[in-house]
N, C-alpha and C positions, 0 to 999 in steps of 0.2 A: 682603507680597506685594500687588501691585496687584489690584484687583477684577477686571479683565478677565482676568488670568492665572488667578485662582481659578475663574473660570467656564469658561475655555477648556480647562484641563487635564482636568477630568472629562468635558467634552464630547468631547475628542479620544479619551480612553480608551474611552468608550461607543461611538463610531463605529468605532474600531479593533476592539473586541471583536465588534461586529456583523458587520464585514467578515470577520473570522476564522471566524465561525460556518459559513461555506461551504467552509472548507478541506478537510474530509473529509465529503462529503455523507452524510446519514443514509440507511440502507437504506430502500428502498421498503416501504410497508406490506405485511405478509404475507410478506416475504422472510425466509428462515431461514438462519442461518449455523450449520453444525454445528461445534462447537468440540471437536475431539478430535485426538489425535496420530495421524498416519498413518505407515505404514511403507512403505518402498520396495517396489514390486511385484517379484515374482520372475519372471524371464523365462528362457526357454530358447531354443535356436536356432530352434525351430519357431514361437515366439511373440515373436520379437524385434520391438521397436517399430519402426514405420515413421515416416518424416518426418525433418525436420532436428532434430538434438539442440540443445536450449536449456538452458543452465545459468546460473542467476542466484544469486550469493552475496550474502547480507545482511550488511552491515557496520555498525559504529558503534552497536551496541545499548548502552544505558546499564546494563542488567542482564540477567540470564538468567531473569527471572520470566515466567510466563504462556506464551502461544503466539504464533507468527507466523502471520498469515493472509495467504496469498499468492495472487494471481490474475493470469492473463494474459488480455488482451482483444484482440479483432481489430477492434473498433469502439468509438467513443466512448460509445455507449449502454450505461450500466451501469458504466462506468469511474469510480472505481477500486474499488468495493466491493459490487457486486451479483453474487453467486455464479452465479445463473441466466444471467447475460449473459456470463460468462467462458467461455473455451475451455479453460482449465485452472485448477483450484482445489485448494489443499492447505493444511492446517492442521498445523503442526508445533510441538513443544515448543521454546520459546526456549532452554532449557537443553541442547538436543541438541548433540553434538559437531560434527555437520555442519550448517552453516547454508546449504547450497547446495541450491536447488530445481532438479530436472532433469526435463525432459519431452521429448517429440518432437512436433513440429507441422509441418504443411505449410509450406514456405517462404512468406514474405509479410511483411506489416507488422503489428506487434503493439505493445502497451504493457503493462507489468507493474506491479503495486503490491504493497506489503507493509504490514501494520499490526502493530505490536508491541502486542498485546492483553495487557497485563500482568496484568489481573484476570480474564481469560477470560470476559468478558461477551459476546463475539461481535460487538462493535461499538466504534467510537471513543467513548471517554468524553470528556465535555466539562465544562468548568468555567463560571465566571461569564461571562456574555456569549457563551457558545458556544465559548470557547477550547478547542482540543484539549488533552487531558491525557496522551495517549499518543502515541508516535512513529509516523511513517509515512514511506514513501518510494516513489518511482517510478523506472522506468528513465530513463536519461540524467541523473538526479539534479538536475533543476531545483529551485531553492529560491526560488520566488516569495514575495513578501511580501504579506500580507493576503488571500491567496486560495489555493485549491487548484491544484495543477499540472493542466494540461489533458492530454487524450489526445494531442493534437498534440505537446506538449512532451515527452511520455514515449515517443513512437513510435520504434521501431527496426525495421530490416529484418533478418529472419531468412533468411540465404542457405541454399542447399541443403546446404552443408558444415557448417552449424550455427553457433552463437555462444555465447560465454561472456561474461557481463556481471556487474555488481554494482550493488546498490542501497544507498546510504548512508541510514540512518534518521535523520530529523531530529526533534528534540524542542522546538525553539524556533521559533515561528511568526510572530514580529514582526520 
């Protein structure tokens, strides 16, 4: 192997790993993510939810270990992983029969994200160079290379009649 190649390959790997470190931003200091299974709320006719129905199904999980951390955001600030900045947040067992998250929100523009937290740590686990070790996805299913999907790429419009979407979880980030 030529000397230039032996130097270039590790350099490219290092730069790639550093760029991937921003793929799933770390939680802000002091932010807390509750990791627990939630159950669907019981509603009666008197307490029926208001707003447009939103259902998002999570697809392409590599296994059913751990939990899914799901959030819906109405603004880029906090997207994709700051619970306090979300308009809806739910943590559910990845082994559950139903992998569809459902809520009611005012019609408008939103973006949603999901993290497959296989070890229940409450945040994205990272490997050497900050590379993500767990899967994640966002609405519209963009698959950018070397960076996290942006709020703009994940934004969808929730009409008055509601919407049904899906998020495909990705595990390869290069």
